[in-house]
N, C-alpha and C positions, 0 to 999 in steps of 0.2 A: 543308238543314233536316232534322232527324231524322224518320223515318217512324213516326208514332204510330197509323196508321190501324187496326192490328190490336189496339190496346190494349183490354183488357176494358172500360174506362170508355167509350171512344168506341163500341165495339160495343153496349154496353148502351144508350147514348143513341140509337143507330140501331135499337134493338129487334132486334138480331141475337143469335144464340147466343153465349154466353160460357163460358170455362173455369171461371169462378167469379164470384160476385157482386162487382163492384168496389165499393170503399169509399174515401171521403174525408170530411173533416169541415169544415163551415163554421167559420171562425176557427181552423183548424188551424195557420195561420202566425201565431204571436203569443203572447199574454199568458200562456198556460198553460206555456210552455216556459222553463226557467231560462236556457238559452242565448240565448233571445230577450231576456229581461229584462236580461241582462248586456250584450248588444250594443246595446240601446236606451238604456242608462243615460245620462241627461243629454241625450238627443236628442229634441226634440219630434216628435210623430207626423207632422205634415205635412212637416217637414224630412226625416225618414226616408223618406217616400213619394217625395220628390224626389231621393233619392240612389241611383242605380242599383246600385251595389255592395252597399249595405245591402238593397235590395229583393231582389236575387238571393239573398243569403245567408239572409235571413229566409224567403223562399219555399221554399228548399231544406231548411230545418231539419226540418220535419215529415215530409218525404219520406224523409230519412235515418233519422229516429228511429222513425217509425211504419210505414214500408213501404206507405203508401197508394198507390192506383192513379191518383191525379191530384194535381197541385199547383194551388193557386189563388194568383194574384198577390197579393203583399202590397201593399195600397193602401187607399183609403178612398173611399166614395161621394162625398165632397165634393171630392176632388182636382180634377176638372175645373172645379168652380165656383171654386176657389182659382186655378186656372190662368188663368181669364178675368178675374180681378180682383175677385171678390167678397170683401169684407172679412170674413173668418171665421177661426176658430181651433178646434182640437180641444182642449178642456180636459180634463185627466185627471179621471176620475170623473164627468164631466158629459156630454161628447160635443161635437158641433159646435155652436158658438155664433156667431151672425150679428150683426155690429156694427149693420147697418142693415136690419132686416127689411123685406121687400117687402109692402106693404099698399095700394099705389096703382099706377096705371098708370105714373107717373113712375119707380117703382122697377124696372120691367122693363128700363130702359135699360142696366143693368149686365150683363144677360144676353145678351151678344153670342155669335155662333157660336164654337165651339171650332175653332181652326185647327191644322194639323199642327205648327207650331212650339210651340204650347202643350203638346202631348203628347210632345215630343221625349224628355224624361227617361223617361217611361213606356215609350215605344217602345224606347229603348235597354235598359231593364231587361228588357222582354219578350224581346228578341233574345238577350240574354246568358243569361237564365234558361233559355230553350228549348235553347240550346247545351249547358248544363250538365245538363239533365234527360234528354237522350237520348230513349229510347222512352216516357218518362212524359209524358203530355199536360199542358199548362198551360191552366188556365181563367182567362179574363179576366172582368171584371165591371163593372157600373155600377149606380148607384142609379136606381130607376124614378122617373118624373116626379112621382107623388103624394108619395112619401117625400121627395124633394128639395124639393118645394114646401112640404111641412109644415115642414121645417127653416127654409126661407127666410121663411115667413110667421110662424111662431111665434117665430123668433129663436133656437131651440134645440130640444132634445127636449121633448115634451109628452105628457102622459097622456091628456088629453081632446081635443086638437086643436081647441080652441074657435075660435081665430082662423082656422084653416085652413077649417073648415066654414062659418064665418060668411062668409068670402070666396067659397067655393064656391057656397053657396046665394044669397048676396046680390048677387054680381056675376058671373054665369056667363060673360059675355064676357071679363072680365079673367082669370077663372080659366082658361078655355081658352087664352087667349093666353099666360099664364104656363106652363101645362103644355106647350103647343106649343113654346115656346122650350126648355124643359128636355128635351123629347123629342129635339130636334135635337142638343143638347149631349151627352146620354147616348148617342145613336146614334153620334155622331162619336167619343166616347171608346171605345166598343166596337170600332168599326172600326179605330181606331189600334192597339188591342191585337191584333186578329185579323191585320191586315196585317203586324204585326211577328212573328207566329208563334203566337199563342194558338190552341189547337185547339178550344175551346168557349167559350161565354160564359154568364154567369148574370146575370139582371136581378133585383136585390133590391128588393122592395117591402115594406120592413119594417113600415110602418104601414098598409098597405091593409086589414088586418083591422079597422080602426076604421070601415069603411064597410059599408053594406048592399049586397046584390047589385045592387039597382036603381040606387043611387047610383054604385057602381063602374062599371056598364055605361055610365051616362050621362056621368060626369065624368072617368073615368080610363082605361077600356079602350082608347078610340081612341088615346090618347097612348102607352100602353105598346105597343100594336100598332105604332105608328110606330117606336119604338125597335127592336123585334125585327125589323121589316121592313128596317131600315137595314143589317142584315148578312145578310139572306136570300141575297143573291147570292154570298156568300163560302162557303157550303156547310158552315158549322160548326154543331154542335148548339147550340140555344138553350134554356137552363134558366130557368124563371120561378118565383120563390120569394117567399112572403110569410108573415108571422107572424099567426096567428089567422085564417087565410083559408079555413077549412073550407067556409064557405058560398059562397066565390068560386072554387072550384077549376075548375069548368067554364068560367067566364068567363075565368080566367087562361089556360087552355089555348087558348081561342078567340083570344086576343091574338097567337098565333103561336108558342107554345112547342112544342119537340120533346120536352122533359122538363118535367114539373110537379113542383116541390118541395113536399113535404107536411110540415107541422109535426107535432109530437107529439100533437096533439089529435084527429086523425082516423086510425083504423086504415088501413093501406095498401089492404086489399081494399075497404073502403068508399070510400076516395079514388078507387080505380080505377073504381068504379061511377059516382061523380059526374063524373069527368073524361071517361069514355067511351073508346072505342078511338082509337088513333092516336098516343098519347103514352106515353113511358116515365115512370116515377115515380122520385122521389128521396126518401129518408128512411128511418125517421123516429123514431129512438130519442130518448127524452126526455133532454136533456143532464144533468139532475139524477140520472138513473139511475147515471151513472158514479161517484157518490159512495157508492153502496151497496156492501155486501160482494160479492165476486166472484161467488158463486153466483147472486145476484139479477141482477147485470149480465148474466151468461151467459143466464139464463132470459129476460130481456127482449130481449136481442139475438136469441135463437133465435125468439122470438115475432114480431119484425119480419121475420125471414127467412121464417118460415112464411107470414105474410100476403102476402109479396111473391113467394112461390115460383111462383105461377101467372101472374105478369105477363109480358108480352112483353119488357119491359125494366125492370130494377130496379137502381138505384144506391143502395147503403147509405150513409146519412149520419145525422147527428143531426137532430132536428126543429127545431133552431135552432143557434146557434153554441156552440163549446166555452166553458164557463164558466172564469173566470180561475183558480180554485183546483183545477181538474181535475188529477188525477194523470196525467202523460203516459204512465206505464207501463200504466195501464188502457186508454188509447186504443190502444196497441200491441197489447195482448191482444185487444181487440175486433177489430182488423184481422185478426189471426191466426185468431180464431174464425170470423169471416165467411168468410174464404178456405177454411178447413178444412171447415166445415159445408156450404158451397155448391158445393164442387168437383164438377165434372161427371165 
């Protein structure tokens, strides 16, 4: 297996000195790249995620084009749910849609543990990708229990998470049993990826920003901590990211993160104050900035670097995922600028 231990990305995760600030982009592997759209033409998302050769190629595309310091596996947070038999699909323009939402204790029965054979295609894709990447580290990922639960309870994406919160407040025992099962599944999914060669993992809690800190600590934090603890013995950096989670940053760090991802709503220096010592930070350029004229993109990029300059560990990223209509050449210029400005 290639040695990636000296990579700037992993060094920054460990809060060690780096030759330059490392950079990668959430959703860098996918929809903004014309080569990705050509490769995926006519192939459903979940089918692509289960085809190792496609996963390898799609994961490598942004590394070749942008020169980023890390790759992230092409997959989706609902892949392990599909693997254990949950009846779901990813509908273009909508997202994950669940055929039979879980709103009662009987619905939990479909959530069996994820076994190694269920993740065989993912493990194969990771091994093959790592072999192709060489010294560039690969990030594996999973969806956090709250976000997975929201999809399962709502039946698909939701703005208000009404059914999710109704279950959370109205039947706490069922809620904790649901998230407990999802934590085991997500942890096993991360472990499969790391054991196959992923050098770091990211836990995505896309919808956690819908919660107050009090509710997050009571209803979510213990289960996210279970997921992150499930790979603690493997010695890989663990990144914890959510959207709209400025008020939750300290709690998310307490769940066991080595790196806390910061969305674009909170400046990095303020995020560092909220998180406290002991964690590196990742972020946090607003994805919409990439649509502005280059001088504005450069100015905003430099501002992020300035705010992160005093941190013990900083990984440059967007404050959320790459938007579909983003110009890939702009992302490549951002990578070059980050490397140039931050070179030690």
